[in-house]
GUTI-404821 format. One line per field, with one value per residue (C-alpha): chain; x, y, z. Coordinates in Angstrom, 2 decimals, always signed. Example, Ala and Ser with C-alpha at 12.3 -4.5 7.8 and 13.67 -1.06 7.14 Angstrom:
2
ch (A / A)
east (+12.30 / +13.67)
north (-4.50 / -1.06)
up (+7.80 / +7.14)
% end
This chain:
346
ch (A / A / A / A / A / A / A / A / A / A / A / A / A / A / A / A / A / A / A / A / A / A / A / A / A / A / A / A / A / A / A / A / A / A / A / A / A / A / A / A / A / A / A / A / A / A / A / A / A / A / A / A / A / A / A / A / A / A / A / A / A / A / A / A / A / A / A / A / A / A / A / A / A / A / A / A / A / A / A / A / A / A / A / A / A / A / A / A / A / A / A / A / A / A / A / A / A / A / A / A / A / A / A / A / A / A / A / A / A / A / A / A / A / A / A / A / A / A / A / A / A / A / A / A / A / A / A / A / A / A / A / A / A / A / A / A / A / A / A / A / A / A / A / A / A / A / A / A / A / A / A / A / A / A / A / A / A / A / A / A / A / A / A / A / A / A / A / A / A / A / A / A / A / A / A / A / A / A / A / A / A / A / A / A / A / A / A / A / A / A / A / A / A / A / A / A / A / A / A / A / A / A / A / A / A / A / A / A / A / A / A / A / A / A / A / A / A / A / A / A / A / A / A / A / A / A / A / A / A / A / A / A / A / A / A / A / A / A / A / A / A / A / A / A / A / A / A / A / A / A / A / A / A / A / A / A / A / A / A / A / A / A / A / A / A / A / A / A / A / A / A / A / A / A / A / A / A / A / A / A / A / A / A / A / A / A / A / A / A / A / A / A / A / A / A / A / A / A / A / A / A / A / A / A / A / A / A / A / A / A / A / A / A / A / A / A / A / A / A / A / A / A / A / A / A / A / A / A / A / A / A / A / A / A / A / A / A / A / A / A / A / A / A / A / A / A)
east (+15.64 / +16.98 / +14.46 / +12.44 / +13.60 / +11.59 / +10.95 / +12.18 / +9.12 / +7.41 / +5.98 / +4.91 / +6.87 / +5.89 / +3.86 / +7.31 / +7.35 / +10.45 / +12.11 / +12.32 / +14.93 / +14.73 / +13.36 / +16.04 / +15.36 / +15.48 / +16.44 / +19.53 / +21.22 / +19.88 / +22.89 / +23.21 / +21.45 / +22.99 / +22.82 / +25.11 / +27.26 / +28.03 / +25.43 / +22.63 / +19.79 / +19.18 / +16.71 / +14.74 / +14.04 / +11.98 / +13.17 / +12.60 / +14.71 / +17.80 / +18.15 / +17.60 / +18.43 / +17.49 / +18.28 / +20.39 / +22.36 / +22.67 / +24.59 / +25.70 / +27.39 / +28.28 / +25.82 / +22.96 / +22.57 / +22.04 / +22.89 / +24.99 / +22.55 / +22.54 / +24.78 / +22.48 / +19.05 / +19.83 / +17.49 / +18.74 / +19.72 / +16.80 / +14.35 / +15.43 / +15.91 / +12.00 / +9.87 / +13.33 / +13.02 / +16.35 / +18.98 / +19.18 / +21.72 / +23.88 / +23.69 / +24.69 / +27.98 / +26.90 / +27.18 / +29.69 / +31.16 / +29.59 / +27.94 / +25.67 / +25.36 / +23.58 / +20.96 / +20.30 / +20.00 / +17.77 / +15.82 / +15.00 / +13.30 / +15.93 / +17.25 / +20.64 / +23.52 / +23.21 / +23.85 / +26.30 / +26.05 / +22.44 / +19.75 / +16.94 / +13.35 / +10.31 / +13.02 / +10.80 / +12.08 / +9.47 / +9.64 / +11.95 / +11.80 / +14.33 / +12.65 / +14.67 / +15.40 / +16.78 / +19.22 / +19.06 / +22.32 / +22.26 / +26.10 / +27.71 / +29.24 / +28.14 / +29.89 / +32.33 / +33.31 / +32.30 / +31.66 / +35.29 / +34.74 / +31.26 / +32.79 / +35.64 / +34.03 / +31.35 / +34.19 / +36.26 / +33.57 / +31.63 / +34.66 / +36.28 / +33.42 / +33.51 / +32.19 / +32.91 / +32.55 / +30.09 / +27.64 / +28.29 / +27.46 / +23.34 / +23.34 / +24.13 / +21.76 / +19.53 / +18.96 / +20.43 / +16.90 / +16.93 / +20.97 / +21.04 / +18.59 / +20.38 / +23.13 / +21.39 / +19.24 / +22.71 / +25.15 / +23.19 / +23.71 / +21.70 / +21.86 / +18.63 / +18.93 / +19.61 / +22.43 / +23.59 / +22.46 / +24.74 / +28.21 / +27.57 / +27.67 / +30.60 / +33.14 / +32.03 / +32.40 / +35.76 / +37.30 / +36.54 / +38.87 / +42.07 / +41.60 / +42.08 / +39.18 / +38.10 / +35.66 / +34.54 / +36.46 / +33.55 / +31.69 / +33.11 / +32.67 / +29.80 / +28.10 / +29.91 / +28.13 / +25.02 / +24.86 / +26.09 / +23.46 / +20.53 / +19.54 / +19.72 / +21.56 / +20.73 / +21.73 / +19.54 / +20.93 / +20.12 / +23.48 / +22.72 / +22.93 / +26.48 / +27.38 / +26.62 / +27.66 / +31.78 / +31.26 / +30.85 / +32.94 / +35.44 / +35.60 / +34.94 / +31.13 / +29.55 / +28.82 / +27.70 / +24.96 / +21.50 / +20.54 / +20.87 / +18.31 / +18.48 / +16.18 / +15.88 / +13.67 / +11.14 / +9.20 / +10.65 / +13.29 / +14.81 / +13.32 / +9.72 / +9.98 / +9.70 / +13.49 / +12.87 / +9.50 / +10.12 / +13.77 / +11.89 / +9.12 / +11.61 / +13.42 / +10.70 / +10.73 / +7.85 / +8.58 / +8.59 / +11.41 / +13.63 / +17.14 / +18.82 / +21.55 / +22.42 / +24.57 / +22.31 / +19.48 / +17.54 / +18.39 / +17.26 / +13.87 / +13.00 / +13.83 / +12.25 / +9.02 / +9.00 / +8.25 / +12.00 / +14.37 / +17.05 / +20.20 / +22.40 / +26.47 / +28.72 / +31.89 / +32.26 / +33.88 / +31.23 / +28.73 / +25.68 / +24.88 / +22.69 / +19.32 / +16.46 / +14.03 / +17.02 / +16.41 / +20.14 / +22.94 / +27.45 / +30.24 / +31.30 / +29.94 / +31.90 / +29.86 / +26.07 / +24.96 / +23.70 / +21.60 / +19.54 / +18.12 / +16.62 / +15.27 / +15.42 / +16.38 / +13.49)
north (+54.28 / +57.50 / +60.66 / +62.56 / +66.39 / +68.60 / +72.19 / +74.78 / +76.63 / +80.05 / +81.58 / +85.14 / +86.22 / +90.13 / +91.99 / +89.63 / +86.60 / +85.23 / +81.85 / +79.35 / +76.99 / +73.90 / +70.99 / +69.05 / +64.69 / +63.71 / +60.84 / +58.45 / +58.78 / +63.16 / +65.08 / +67.15 / +70.27 / +73.24 / +73.68 / +70.38 / +71.50 / +74.85 / +77.99 / +78.86 / +78.42 / +81.59 / +83.29 / +84.97 / +88.70 / +91.12 / +93.10 / +95.90 / +95.32 / +94.67 / +97.20 / +99.73 / +97.16 / +96.46 / +97.71 / +94.23 / +94.78 / +98.03 / +97.76 / +94.16 / +95.68 / +99.36 / +100.93 / +100.20 / +98.61 / +101.21 / +104.02 / +105.61 / +105.35 / +105.49 / +103.10 / +103.55 / +103.14 / +101.76 / +104.23 / +105.42 / +109.05 / +110.77 / +108.40 / +109.65 / +113.16 / +113.36 / +115.75 / +117.18 / +121.01 / +121.45 / +124.26 / +127.22 / +128.83 / +131.62 / +135.00 / +135.52 / +138.28 / +140.94 / +141.23 / +143.64 / +144.89 / +142.85 / +140.80 / +144.04 / +145.43 / +143.21 / +142.39 / +146.15 / +145.45 / +142.34 / +144.79 / +147.63 / +144.57 / +143.04 / +139.60 / +139.97 / +143.27 / +144.78 / +142.87 / +144.62 / +146.08 / +144.58 / +145.25 / +143.39 / +145.37 / +145.59 / +145.76 / +146.13 / +148.59 / +147.96 / +151.74 / +152.42 / +155.29 / +157.56 / +159.87 / +158.25 / +154.62 / +155.83 / +158.15 / +158.50 / +160.05 / +162.04 / +160.64 / +163.48 / +166.01 / +164.50 / +161.08 / +161.27 / +164.68 / +163.80 / +167.78 / +168.37 / +164.50 / +166.05 / +169.52 / +167.88 / +165.23 / +167.67 / +170.42 / +168.07 / +166.18 / +169.67 / +170.67 / +173.77 / +174.35 / +176.18 / +174.88 / +177.43 / +176.39 / +178.71 / +177.18 / +173.75 / +175.10 / +175.30 / +171.66 / +170.40 / +168.44 / +168.41 / +165.13 / +163.49 / +164.13 / +168.12 / +168.17 / +166.46 / +169.60 / +172.00 / +170.65 / +170.75 / +173.69 / +175.34 / +173.88 / +173.47 / +170.13 / +167.52 / +164.18 / +163.14 / +162.81 / +159.72 / +159.66 / +162.66 / +160.90 / +157.35 / +160.21 / +161.78 / +158.38 / +157.30 / +160.71 / +160.49 / +157.17 / +156.86 / +159.89 / +159.04 / +156.32 / +158.60 / +160.22 / +159.52 / +159.63 / +159.14 / +159.20 / +162.67 / +163.59 / +162.10 / +159.53 / +156.53 / +156.92 / +158.83 / +155.88 / +153.80 / +155.42 / +155.48 / +151.60 / +150.98 / +152.78 / +150.72 / +152.73 / +151.69 / +153.86 / +154.20 / +156.40 / +157.86 / +159.93 / +161.62 / +159.65 / +156.53 / +152.99 / +152.57 / +155.48 / +155.43 / +151.59 / +152.03 / +155.17 / +153.65 / +151.44 / +153.62 / +155.10 / +151.53 / +152.67 / +150.20 / +147.52 / +150.42 / +150.63 / +148.27 / +149.84 / +152.28 / +154.12 / +156.40 / +159.18 / +156.36 / +154.17 / +157.24 / +159.45 / +162.33 / +164.11 / +166.00 / +168.76 / +166.62 / +164.16 / +160.85 / +159.37 / +159.64 / +158.79 / +155.49 / +155.74 / +155.16 / +152.86 / +150.03 / +150.71 / +150.41 / +153.31 / +155.99 / +159.99 / +161.33 / +158.90 / +159.78 / +162.57 / +163.46 / +164.56 / +166.85 / +169.30 / +170.93 / +172.98 / +170.98 / +167.78 / +169.86 / +171.09 / +167.11 / +165.33 / +168.68 / +168.15 / +163.74 / +165.04 / +164.14 / +166.12 / +167.35 / +168.63 / +170.14 / +169.69 / +172.02 / +170.79 / +170.46 / +171.43 / +174.26 / +174.48 / +175.61 / +178.14 / +177.82 / +176.34 / +177.88 / +174.88 / +172.57 / +172.20 / +171.45 / +173.17 / +171.64 / +172.43 / +168.24 / +165.20 / +165.51 / +167.71 / +165.87 / +165.37 / +162.74 / +164.13 / +164.54 / +160.67 / +161.71 / +165.08 / +166.03 / +169.48 / +171.71)
up (+249.70 / +249.39 / +251.37 / +249.20 / +249.67 / +250.82 / +250.17 / +251.25 / +253.29 / +253.22 / +257.17 / +257.59 / +260.60 / +260.91 / +257.96 / +255.61 / +253.78 / +255.30 / +253.70 / +256.69 / +257.24 / +256.35 / +258.86 / +259.85 / +260.73 / +264.79 / +264.95 / +265.47 / +262.35 / +262.49 / +262.98 / +266.17 / +266.86 / +266.82 / +270.49 / +270.90 / +268.95 / +270.99 / +269.32 / +268.82 / +266.22 / +264.23 / +265.48 / +262.06 / +262.01 / +260.05 / +258.25 / +258.94 / +262.06 / +259.77 / +258.61 / +261.61 / +264.03 / +267.58 / +271.77 / +271.90 / +268.59 / +269.22 / +272.69 / +271.19 / +268.31 / +269.61 / +267.09 / +264.24 / +261.37 / +258.98 / +260.95 / +264.19 / +267.16 / +270.96 / +273.24 / +276.04 / +274.06 / +271.04 / +268.83 / +266.03 / +266.68 / +263.93 / +265.94 / +269.44 / +268.22 / +266.71 / +268.76 / +271.33 / +270.62 / +268.22 / +269.62 / +268.55 / +266.92 / +267.14 / +265.33 / +262.52 / +262.31 / +260.34 / +256.35 / +255.38 / +252.05 / +248.68 / +251.14 / +252.54 / +249.50 / +248.18 / +251.52 / +250.41 / +247.41 / +247.92 / +250.22 / +247.98 / +246.14 / +243.97 / +244.28 / +243.23 / +242.41 / +239.84 / +236.00 / +234.33 / +231.01 / +231.48 / +228.92 / +230.71 / +231.05 / +233.64 / +236.82 / +239.86 / +243.80 / +245.97 / +248.26 / +250.09 / +252.78 / +250.70 / +248.29 / +244.65 / +243.96 / +240.79 / +238.68 / +235.33 / +233.28 / +230.63 / +227.95 / +225.75 / +228.97 / +231.71 / +232.28 / +228.82 / +227.68 / +223.32 / +222.85 / +220.90 / +219.47 / +217.81 / +216.69 / +215.44 / +213.40 / +211.73 / +211.36 / +209.29 / +207.34 / +206.58 / +205.24 / +203.77 / +204.66 / +208.29 / +211.29 / +214.38 / +218.16 / +218.53 / +215.81 / +216.96 / +220.71 / +219.11 / +218.37 / +222.37 / +224.09 / +220.40 / +218.16 / +215.12 / +213.20 / +214.45 / +213.51 / +209.88 / +209.35 / +211.11 / +208.17 / +204.88 / +205.61 / +206.70 / +204.45 / +201.85 / +201.54 / +198.90 / +200.75 / +202.55 / +206.68 / +206.64 / +204.03 / +205.90 / +209.84 / +208.36 / +207.29 / +210.29 / +212.76 / +210.83 / +210.80 / +214.59 / +215.43 / +213.25 / +215.36 / +219.12 / +218.50 / +217.40 / +220.58 / +224.11 / +226.25 / +229.88 / +232.29 / +233.70 / +237.01 / +239.84 / +238.13 / +238.51 / +242.88 / +242.40 / +240.67 / +243.15 / +246.00 / +244.58 / +244.12 / +247.88 / +249.04 / +246.98 / +243.55 / +240.17 / +237.47 / +233.84 / +230.64 / +228.53 / +225.94 / +222.36 / +220.71 / +218.77 / +220.09 / +218.45 / +219.61 / +223.30 / +223.65 / +222.35 / +224.28 / +227.62 / +226.98 / +226.05 / +229.50 / +231.29 / +232.22 / +230.86 / +233.38 / +235.49 / +234.60 / +233.89 / +231.10 / +228.50 / +226.21 / +222.97 / +221.43 / +217.92 / +221.08 / +221.76 / +219.46 / +220.36 / +221.52 / +223.95 / +224.83 / +224.38 / +228.46 / +226.19 / +226.55 / +230.04 / +230.24 / +228.95 / +231.45 / +233.86 / +232.46 / +231.75 / +235.31 / +236.95 / +238.87 / +239.53 / +237.32 / +240.80 / +242.27 / +239.40 / +239.66 / +236.07 / +236.00 / +232.41 / +231.50 / +228.37 / +228.48 / +225.88 / +228.59 / +231.72 / +229.96 / +229.02 / +233.19 / +233.79 / +231.89 / +232.71 / +236.50 / +237.32 / +239.32 / +237.58 / +238.67 / +235.83 / +236.17 / +234.29 / +234.09 / +230.35 / +227.80 / +226.72 / +229.84 / +228.86 / +231.32 / +234.86 / +233.86 / +235.42 / +235.53 / +237.31 / +240.99 / +241.51 / +239.86 / +240.96 / +238.83 / +238.72 / +239.96 / +242.84 / +245.17 / +244.10 / +247.77 / +248.76 / +251.15 / +247.96 / +247.31 / +251.08 / +250.49 / +246.54 / +246.06 / +245.42)
% end
C-alpha cells in the first residue's frame, strides 16, 4: 500500500513564516541523507538575512546580497557608515558671469534673474546697503528718440493745416488726453476726444513702421550695468500700451524690463506723481529707493513729486531746458554715474 503523502509543514523562524522541507523517511529503503551525498543540508534563513546578507555570506561571495559591503565586516556600507561623520566637501569655486549675477539677485530678495518682458506685479526686494534698488525709465526721448515720429505723424494728420516744431515742443511729455484736447481747441476739429486719440494713435503707429528706429546711445549699456548690480528696471510712459510695446520691440529693449506702466493705468498723467507711485508699487520698492530717468519738464516734476531721485537726460532732438527739480542733469545715458546708486545726488 502506498504511503500517504504528508502535507508540507509551516513553522516560525526568526519571526517569519517559512515553508519547511518535507520530512524524509528513514530506514532500509529510504534515500541517503544529504551529508552522505557529499553536500551540507540547506539552512533555512530568515528573509531579512536573505535580502541583506550576513558576514559569512559576504565573505564567501565577495559582496552582500542587495548591495556592496566591506570585505572585513561583511556588513553593507550604508549600515557600516551609519554614525560616522561625513567628509567635508571641498569649498566651491567663486561664481562668475551669469551664476554670479543670479546669486546677487537672489541675495537682493529675488529667486531668479529678471524675466524678460515680464508683466508680473507684487515684486519685493529685501533692504540692501545701497540707497537705490530700482530705476524707472521714461520712454520717448530717453530710451528712443521718438519725438520726430510724433511730430511727423501729427503734422500729416493735420495737413494741410500747419503744425510747427515749436507747437510740438508744447506737447512733449504731455498725456494723450492733453494732446487731443489741445488739437481740438487749436484747430477746431469736430471729432470727439476718443476718435481723435484713435486717429493720432493710428498715424503714429503707421509712422513708426516706416522709419529706422534705434535705441538711444548708451541705453543698452546702462540697463546691462543696472542688471549686473541686481537692480530692477521698468518703464513709465505717458504713451499708450500699444505704442510702448511696439517701440521697445523695435529698439530691442523689451526683454530688458520687468514691466511697463502707462498713463492709462492711473487717474492723473504727468506732472502728477500717480504713474511713478504706481510703478513703485508694482515693482515692490519704496519711492525713496527708486530713481527716475526723465527728459521732459512734466516727467521730472512727476518723479520729484513721487519722492523719486530724478535724473534729467538731455540728448533728444529737442531737449527740454535744465529742470530745477532734477537732482542731476546729464547730456547722455553714457554719463550716468553708478555711484548714485549708493549715494544719490541731492
